[in-house]
C-alpha positions in Angstrom: 7.1 19.4 6.6 10.0 19.2 4.2 13.2 20.6 5.9 14.4 23.8 4.3 11.2 24.5 2.2 10.8 28.0 0.9 7.3 29.5 0.6 6.1 30.6 -2.8 3.9 33.7 -2.3 2.2 33.6 -5.7 1.1 30.0 -5.2 -0.7 29.8 -1.9 0.1 26.7 0.1 3.1 25.7 -2.1 6.7 25.4 -0.9 9.8 24.8 -2.8 11.3 21.2 -2.8 14.5 22.5 -4.4 16.4 25.6 -3.3 17.9 26.1 -6.8 21.5 26.0 -5.4 22.1 22.6 -3.8 20.6 19.1 -3.3 19.9 19.9 0.4 16.9 17.7 1.5 17.5 15.1 -1.2 19.2 11.7 -1.1 20.8 9.8 -4.0 20.0 6.1 -3.7 21.7 3.3 -5.6 24.0 5.7 -7.5 27.5 7.2 -6.9 28.2 10.8 -6.1 27.6 13.1 -9.0 24.6 11.2 -10.4 22.6 14.4 -10.2 24.0 17.9 -10.2 22.7 21.4 -9.9 23.4 24.0 -12.7 21.6 27.2 -13.5 18.8 26.6 -11.0 18.0 23.1 -12.3 18.6 19.5 -11.1 20.3 17.6 -14.0 20.5 13.8 -14.3 23.9 12.8 -15.4 25.1 9.6 -17.2 25.5 8.1 -13.6 22.0 9.1 -12.6 19.6 6.7 -11.1 17.4 7.5 -8.1 17.2 10.8 -6.2 14.6 11.1 -3.5 13.3 13.7 -1.1 14.4 13.1 2.5 10.8 13.9 3.5 7.8 11.6 2.9 4.4 12.7 1.6 1.0 11.0 1.4 -1.4 13.4 -0.4 0.0 16.3 -2.4 0.1 18.4 -5.5 3.6 18.5 -7.1 4.4 21.1 -9.8 7.7 21.2 -11.7 9.2 22.0 -15.1 11.4 19.5 -17.1 13.4 19.5 -20.3 14.3 16.4 -22.4 16.9 15.5 -24.8 16.2 13.1 -27.7 15.6 9.7 -26.3 15.6 10.8 -22.6 14.1 8.4 -20.1 13.4 9.1 -16.4 10.4 9.0 -14.1 8.8 10.6 -11.1 8.6 8.3 -8.1 5.8 9.0 -5.7 5.0 7.4 -2.3 8.2 5.4 -2.8 10.5 3.7 -0.3 14.2 4.3 -0.4 15.0 0.7 -1.1 13.8 -1.5 -4.0 12.3 -0.6 -7.4 10.2 2.5 -6.9 8.1 1.7 -10.0 6.8 -1.4 -8.2 7.2 -0.8 -4.4 6.0 2.8 -4.9 4.6 4.3 -8.0 6.3 5.8 -11.1 4.8 8.4 -13.4 6.8 8.0 -16.5 9.0 10.7 -18.0 9.9 9.7 -21.6 10.7 11.5 -24.8 8.0 10.3 -27.2 9.5 10.7 -30.7 12.3 8.3 -29.8 9.8 6.0 -28.2 7.6 6.0 -31.3 10.7 5.4 -33.5 11.4 2.2 -31.6 14.4 3.1 -29.4 13.0 0.8 -26.7 11.2 -1.6 -29.0 7.5 -1.8 -29.1 6.2 0.0 -25.9 2.9 -0.7 -24.3 0.6 2.2 -23.8 1.2 2.3 -20.1 5.0 3.0 -20.7 4.6 6.4 -22.4 5.1 9.7 -20.7 2.7 10.5 -17.8 1.5 6.9 -17.4 1.5 5.2 -14.1 4.3 2.9 -15.2 3.1 -0.6 -16.3 -0.4 0.1 -14.8 -2.4 2.9 -16.3 -1.7 4.6 -19.7 -1.7 8.4 -20.2 -2.8 10.3 -23.3 0.0 11.1 -25.7 0.9 14.2 -27.7 1.1 16.9 -25.0 4.9 17.0 -24.8 6.7 20.0 -26.2 9.6 19.5 -28.7 13.0 18.3 -27.5 14.9 21.0 -25.8 11.9 23.0 -24.6 10.7 23.3 -21.1 7.5 21.4 -20.2 5.2 22.2 -17.2 3.7 19.3 -15.3 1.5 18.8 -12.2 1.0 15.5 -10.4 -1.9 15.4 -8.0 -2.1 12.4 -5.6 -5.1 12.6 -3.3 -5.9 9.2 -1.7 -6.2 6.7 -4.6 -6.9 9.5 -7.2 -3.8 10.2 -9.3 -3.9 13.0 -11.9 -1.2 14.2 -14.3 -1.5 17.5 -16.1 1.1 18.3 -18.8 1.4 21.7 -20.4 -2.2 22.5 -19.4 -3.7 19.1 -20.6 -4.9 16.4 -18.3 -3.2 13.3 -19.7 -4.0 10.9 -16.8 -6.8 10.9 -14.2 -6.9 7.5 -12.6 -8.5 5.9 -9.5 -6.1 3.2 -8.3 -9.1 1.4 -6.8 -10.1 0.7 -10.4 -7.0 -1.5 -10.9 -8.4 -5.0 -10.7 -6.0 -7.1 -12.7 -4.6 -9.6 -10.2 -1.2 -9.8 -12.0 -0.8 -6.0 -11.9 -1.7 -6.0 -8.2 0.8 -8.8 -7.6 3.6 -6.9 -9.3 2.7 -3.4 -7.9 2.1 -3.5 -4.2 3.3 0.2 -4.1 -0.1 1.2 -5.6 -1.5 0.8 -2.1 1.4 2.5 -0.2 -0.1 5.3 1.8 3.0 7.6 1.9 6.6 7.7 0.8 9.2 9.8 -0.9 9.1 11.8 -4.1 12.0 11.4 -6.5 13.6 11.1 -9.9 14.1 7.6 -11.4 16.9 8.0 -13.8 18.5 5.8 -16.5 21.6 7.8 -17.1 19.8 10.1 -19.7 20.2 13.8 -19.7 17.0 15.4 -18.1 16.7 18.7 -16.4 14.2 19.6 -13.7 13.5 23.0 -12.1 10.9 25.0 -10.2 9.9 22.0 -8.0 7.2 23.0 -5.5 4.7 21.0 -3.5 1.4 21.6 -1.6 1.2 19.0 1.2 -2.5 17.9 1.4 -1.8 15.1 4.0 -4.6 14.7 6.5 -4.9 12.6 9.6 -7.2 9.6 9.3 -10.3 9.9 11.3 -11.6 7.1 13.4 -14.8 5.5 12.0 -14.5 7.1 8.6 -13.7 4.7 5.8 -11.6 5.9 2.9 -13.3 6.3 -0.5 -14.1 3.0 -2.0 -14.1 1.2 1.4 -17.0 0.1 3.6 -17.0 -0.5 7.3 -17.0 -4.0 8.7 -17.5 -2.7 12.3 -19.8 0.1 13.3 -18.1 0.8 16.7 -21.4 0.1 18.5 -22.4 -3.6 18.1 -21.6 -6.9 16.4 -23.9 -6.3 13.4 -22.3 -8.0 10.3 -20.4 -10.6 12.4 -21.0 -14.2 13.5 -19.3 -16.8 15.6 -17.0 -19.5 14.1 -18.4 -22.9 13.2 -15.7 -25.5 12.7 -13.6 -25.3 9.5 -14.7 -24.8 5.9 -14.6 -28.5 5.1 -16.7 -29.5 8.1 -19.2 -26.6 7.5 -19.6 -27.7 3.9 -20.5 -31.3 5.1 -23.2 -30.1 7.5 -26.9 -30.1 6.6 -28.6 -26.7 6.7 -30.3 -27.7 10.0 -27.0 -28.8 11.6 -25.2 -25.6 10.4 -28.0 -23.4 11.8 -27.9 -25.1 15.2 -24.1 -24.9 15.4 -24.2 -21.3 14.2 -26.6 -20.4 17.0 -24.2 -21.9 19.6 -21.2 -20.0 18.1 -23.1 -16.8 18.1 -23.9 -17.2 21.8 -20.1 -17.5 22.4 -19.4 -14.5 20.2 -21.8 -12.3 22.2 -20.3 -13.6 25.5 -16.7 -13.1 24.6 -16.4 -10.3 22.1 -17.2 -6.8 23.5 -17.2 -3.2 22.4 -15.1 -0.9 24.6 -14.7 2.8 23.8 -15.6 2.1 20.1 -13.2 -0.7 19.7 -13.8 -4.4 19.3 -12.1 -6.5 21.9 -11.8 -10.2 22.7 -12.4 -10.8 26.5 -12.7 -14.6 26.5 -10.2 -17.4 27.3 -11.0 -19.8 24.4 -10.5 -19.9 20.6 -13.7 -18.2 19.6 -12.9 -16.6 16.2 -15.1 -13.8 15.0 -16.2 -14.0 11.4 -17.8 -11.7 8.8 -21.3 -12.8 7.7 -20.2 -11.9 4.2 -17.7 -13.8 2.0 -15.0 -12.1 0.1 -12.8 -13.1 -2.8 -10.3 -10.4 -3.9 -10.2 -7.5 -1.4 -8.2 -5.0 0.4 -8.6 -5.0 4.2 -7.7 -2.1 6.5 -7.5 -2.7 10.3 -6.1 -1.0 13.3 -5.2 -3.3 16.2 -3.3 -3.3 19.5 -2.4 -6.1 22.0 -1.5 -6.8 25.5 1.9 -8.4 26.4 2.3 -12.0 25.1 -0.9 -11.8 23.0 -1.5 -13.9 20.0 -4.1 -13.3 17.2 -4.4 -12.8 13.5 -6.7 -12.5 10.4 -7.9 -15.5 8.5 -8.4 -14.7 4.8 -11.1 -16.6 2.9 -11.6 -18.6 6.0 -8.0 -19.9 6.0 -5.3 -19.0 8.6 -3.6 -16.5 8.8 -1.9 -13.1 8.8 -0.2 -13.3 12.2 -0.5 -10.8 15.1 1.7 -11.3 18.2 4.2 -9.7 20.6 7.7 -9.6 19.3 9.1 -7.6 22.3 8.1 -9.0 25.6 8.0 -12.8 25.2 10.0 -14.4 28.0 11.7 -16.8 25.6 12.2 -17.1 21.9 9.0 -18.6 20.5 9.0 -17.3 16.9 7.3 -14.1 17.6 10.5 -12.1 17.5 10.2 -12.0 13.7 7.2 -9.6 14.1 3.6 -9.6 13.1 2.2 -9.7 9.6 3.6 -13.0 8.2 1.5 -15.8 6.7 2.1 -18.0 9.7 0.7 -21.3 8.4 2.5 -21.4 5.1 4.8 -24.4 4.7 6.1 -24.1 1.1 5.7 -20.4 0.4 7.1 -17.5 2.4 5.7 -17.4 5.9 7.7 -14.7 7.7 7.5 -10.9 7.5 10.6 -9.2 6.0 11.2 -7.1 9.1 9.7 -6.2 12.5 7.4 -3.3 11.9 5.3 -3.6 15.1 4.8 -0.6 17.4 5.4 -1.2 21.1 2.9 -3.3 22.9 -0.2 -1.3 23.9 0.1 1.1 20.9 -2.2 0.9 17.9 -0.9 -0.7 14.7 -2.2 -0.4 11.2 -2.6 -3.3 8.7 -3.2 -3.1 4.9 -3.9 -6.6 3.6 -4.4 -7.0 -0.1 -5.5 -10.4 -1.6 -5.8 -10.9 -5.3 -6.0 -14.4 -6.7 -3.8 -16.5 -4.4 -1.3 -13.7 -3.7 -1.2 -11.5 -0.5 0.5 -8.2 0.2 0.8 -7.0 3.8 1.7 -3.5 4.9 2.2 -3.0 8.7 2.4 0.6 9.8 3.2 1.7 6.3 6.0 -0.9 5.7 5.6 -3.6 3.1 6.5 -6.8 5.0 4.8 -9.4 2.7 5.2 -8.9 -1.0 2.9 -11.1 -3.2 3.3 -14.3 -1.2 1.0 -17.2 -2.0 -1.5 -18.0 0.8 -1.7 -21.8 1.2 -4.8 -23.8 2.0 -4.3 -24.8 5.6 -7.2 -27.2 5.5 -6.2 -29.0 2.4 -2.5 -28.7 1.5 -3.1 -30.4 -1.9 -5.5 -27.7 -3.0 -5.3 -24.0 -3.7 -6.7 -21.4 -1.4 -10.5 -21.2 -1.6 -11.7 -18.7 -4.2 -13.8 -16.9 -1.6 -14.6 -17.1 2.1 -15.3 -15.2 5.3 -12.8 -12.9 7.0 -12.0 -14.0 10.6 -10.4 -12.4 13.6 -8.5 -15.0 15.5 -9.2 -15.4 19.3 -6.3 -16.9 21.1 -6.9 -16.6 24.9 -5.6 -13.0 25.0 -7.0 -9.5 24.8 -6.7 -7.9 21.4 -8.4 -4.7 20.3 -9.6 -3.8 16.8 -11.0 -0.6 15.2 -11.3 1.0 11.8 -12.0 -2.2 10.1 -12.7 -1.4 6.4 -12.8 -3.6 3.3 -12.8 -2.9 -0.4 -13.8 -5.6 -2.8 -11.6 -5.9 -5.9 -14.0 -7.2 -8.5 
């Protein structure tokens, strides 16, 4: 829990994020000292003000606070945001904006999703609930899973399910929509804004094995291989087969699948010594895939998306020599022209469970590994035909690479 929080007795479960005297527990990012100051029990954004974040991270929460704007003030509330990068895109921003100046054209012609309370650049909020300049407003932001609600002065001005965001370009620009946890903060532009009475109810819950999040369905039931099949050749060769040839080859591949893929303690594990990829019986186009995985030393595996390789899994720690795995898991290994490497090593030690979030919309892929964005909107290339774009749809595959790899909590959400 947040260091130094103070309980609020008349709001059960809430604690103070701000002690009214100092910025203890907060960190200024990308701004000099003095970008925010404390005066009369309020945090004030100065002309130097940019980003000010909580040291603590939160996933699900209810945030309550008061704020006061000057004419033309512009700020934002960052939620589930990282310290580095633009929080409006790598996290989420709920806009803080003085509307009379906005409507008068101070910032030109704004889009609906740029007004106060909106999830910036993504989902518009209702207008008209702000009090006049110089008066204190009361706001509540509720973030529970993918459901984001903003209540301003007693009016619900935004109630959005992020799973309803299906525009491929918005998904490409805003990988932070899918971030599971992060910091809360103010996203200043040097305008005078005052914040006070900041308090939070932490609703974070531990994920339960075998329970898909809302909007997701299970790909693996923890008991058997229902919904899976063995791999037959590559997409080009499969397409050239007659139905009779494909059925015969599928029967052989399924025999190998049952011989080499096993269920151990509710996890899916490859026990063979070949390259017997495991494939979903269903094809997917745009989707979000969640997967927990762990490996043995020197292991090599990955996920094929739309039947094309691959989001890489391997051992960055215990390889005897440099073989490329030192860059970490999660990269688009077979890309030649577009980015192929993860931005950092986010793997947990060999033998511990890791967590993937893989989002594919159009030709673009985001990859989170253990909560860290390591691939940001890279184009997945067509390994089987470099002159063509990635297939519009295809099966998901788990790569078998002569090593034991374990998988559980395999969930998918189609983005239609």
